[in-house]
NUMI-590584 format. One record per residue: residue in one letter; x, y, z negated of N, C-alpha, C in turn. Coordinates in pm, whole numbers, plus 50000, padded with zeros to 5 digits. Each point is the difference from the previous one (the first is absolute). Example, Ala and Ser with C-alpha at 12.3 -4.5 7.8 and 13.67 -1.06 7.14 Angstrom:
2
a513194943149220499115011950000500905012050000;s499655010550072500825011949994499235010949927;
END
This chain:
147
m500774988449977498995014150019501305003649995;k500995008749900500745006950025500435009150146;a500474986650010500984998750155499015003550129;c498764997849972498895002850113500465014649993;m500245004749885498895020349972501395006250033;v501064989949907501395010050098500105002250186;l500204989050039499834997250102498725009250110;s499575001249943498655009549988499685012049967;l501555001349935500205015849963501175007650105;l500654989249986501305000350131499415004150180;g498394991049984500035003350128499395021850010;c499524998749885500025006750058500925014950000;l500955001449939500615003949988501475005250160;v499754990150042501174992150131498235003550117;v500245009150023499435003350169500235010350109;p499854991050107501225002750034499095018850096;t500975000150100499225014349986500585001850190;g500094994450044500135001050207500675009749976;a500185009349917501055009550033501065001150045;y500355009650086501264997050081501395017249947;i500544997149952500955009149932501685001750029;l500085013150072501484998149991500805005349935;g501674998849966500105010349946500425011550054;r500365011449888499905011149970501635006150110;c500884986750040500915006050060499624996450199;t499654988850017498894992450098499305015050081;v499315004749920498885000749998500995021850080;a500885004449886501435005050104500445001250147;k500294985449933500395001350139499255001250156;k498684991750012498874997750081499995017050034;l499595005949893499945018449992501205007050034;h500964995749978501155008150082500474997250190;d499464980049984500474998050186498585008450029;g498665006349933499534999550041500045014250082;g500685006949941500035012150019499325012349923;l499754995949809499635011449980500965007849900;d501504995549994500395006149883499925014150142;y499785007649870499675019450040499595007150127;f499294987450008498735000950132499205010249894;e499545012850127499425014649974500985001449843;g500794997849968501375007549855499314992649802;y499184986350111500254993649881500974988149989;s500414998349859501084989949940499604982950050;l500574994349998499964983250042499254997649866;a500565008549863499954987849857498205015749980;n499685009450054498575004850023499044982850048;w500634998850074498734988350104500204985049916;v501394996449912499364990049968499215001249808;c500395011749894499395006450004498024998149968;l500285003450108498605003350058499744980449997;a500924996050033498584985350075500284987049874;y500315011149922500114992849838498805004449912;f499745009850012499005006549924498304999650128;e500794998850040498144996850059499874982250084;s500834994649979499834982750067501234990049940;k500355009749823501204992849987500434982950070;f500215014550114501164989050090499244986750099;n499244997050032498834991450037499165009250152;p501434990850103499155010550108498514998350033;t499634983549965498434995150057498985005149874;a500145009249931498695004349881499075006750018;i499214995850007498245009950045499425001549867;y500105012949935499345007049953497725011450051;e499484991049884499265008750018499395006349932;n499885018150049499985006349840498155004650046;t500024994849887497955001250054499795019249929;r500695001749868499465017750011500165004550049;d501644999450151499985011150065499384995550124;g499544988050024499334993650096501404999850078;y501034995149996500724991250117501144990549945;t499984993750161500844991349959501705000750073;g501334997149945501495002050011500204985950012;f500225001950099501874987750098500835002049908;g500714986650037501464998750004500815003849936;l500645002850001501815003849879498585021249992;f499995005650062500135010749968499165004549946;q498574989350079498324997049912499645016450131;i500174993750073499975013450153498004997149969;r499595014750003498504995350001499514995950180;g499274990849973498464995150054499775011050129;s499475007249884498115009350053501825012350087;e500645000449995501165009050051499935000750028;w501544990450049501114993050089499564986650075;c499434991650003499974989250026498504990349996;g499514993750144499154987949981498685005150098;d499144997949941498784998950177499045012749970;r499875003349879499465011049928500945018049961;g498455001050022502045016549946500385008550076;r501385008549982500135001150103501614995450078;n500004991049920501854986850095500285013550013;r501015003349915501345010850074501004995850001;c500974986350008500254990850011500664997250113;h498414997650044499844986350079499534986349993;m500164991949937499944986549972499604999349889;s499034985049953499204992149994500644999549833;c499605002749913501135000549784500314983550046;s499414988650007500764987549986501895008950119;a499935005650049501284997749993500425002949926;l499945015349958501135002249866499914988549823;l499634987050087500184989049900501654989050007;n500435006150146501204992550016501384999449897;p499974995749951500795003350015501915001449972;n499905000650210501305006550012499475011349979;l499545009350003499255012749951500015010450107;e499724993550142500815007850094498985007250001;k498254994750054498945012250013499595014049877;t500794987649884500085015649851500525009450006;i501015001250041501325012649982499555000350176;e499304992750109499535010450124499205009749920;c499154995549975498885008749909500145010749963;a500704997849835500825007849905500405008650024;k500474997750144500345011150048498945009650100;t499714994749976498805009450081499245011049912;i499624989949875499215005849889501355015649978;v501525001350001501095002649875499105015850099;k500904994350143499315012150111499165007749917;g498385001349976499845006349959499665008949863;k499895008150044499185009449899500965003449877;k499374987149897500575004249922501124984049932;g500475000950098501404987850016499684989149941;m501504996149895499284993649896499294996349857;g499525018950026499045005549898498664991050029;a499324990050134498554995450001500814987449966;w500864997349838499534989849950500274996549864;p498855007849943499915002449835500644996949934;s500344988649999501384988949967501585007649963;w499805004850164501405009349996500415011549923;s499215010650030499365007449899500444995049852;r499594998549954499784995349815501594992250007;y500524993550063500874991449980501194999650004;c499895003950148501484999150064499845014550075;q499825004349998500155019850059501295007349915;y499755000249878500725000849932500625003849885;s500304982250078500774992149876501585003250107;d500344997249813501834997949968500544992750007;t499324990450052500614983649974500234991650123;l499245001550141499265003550137501654984550028;a501065007749995500914995650060500024986649917;r499844996049941499574984649926499664985650046;w498865007750066499254990350137501534993350088;l500885011849988500514992150133501874989249921;d499294998449910501555001149914500334978750031;g501495002049993500174983050036499674992850156;c499185010950091499344993850114501045005150083;r500264989850075500805005450137499135000250158;l500185012749994499585003050120500544999650138;w500985002850020500654995950102500504989850040;
END
């Protein structure tokens, strides 16, 4: 009886998430190779910081924000109603599912489109909140080999 209860409890604690999490340096390398380092004046560390606070480095993340009425897709949680998909403005001219690929090609392409806008990286409130005025941005690239 005790063994069944312990096994049941362990089964509840060990639940596969299905998440595809990239390492910090892997994200940095992919973003660097995709041309985001100093794109529109924003350092690579800003982009890696943003990726962490938006998706915790999960390129397949989908977040439904019911309070504000939008769904975010991928590493940068790009809003479907504005930037991708069949409905809405689709300013990146791609499906939202294209933003869920761990190779990050379409994600980087769309992020470049977004950051060219008048808000720049301020289009992401989490960047403004956690990265914009951080005096420790360099730590996001510590130990990463980018070349």
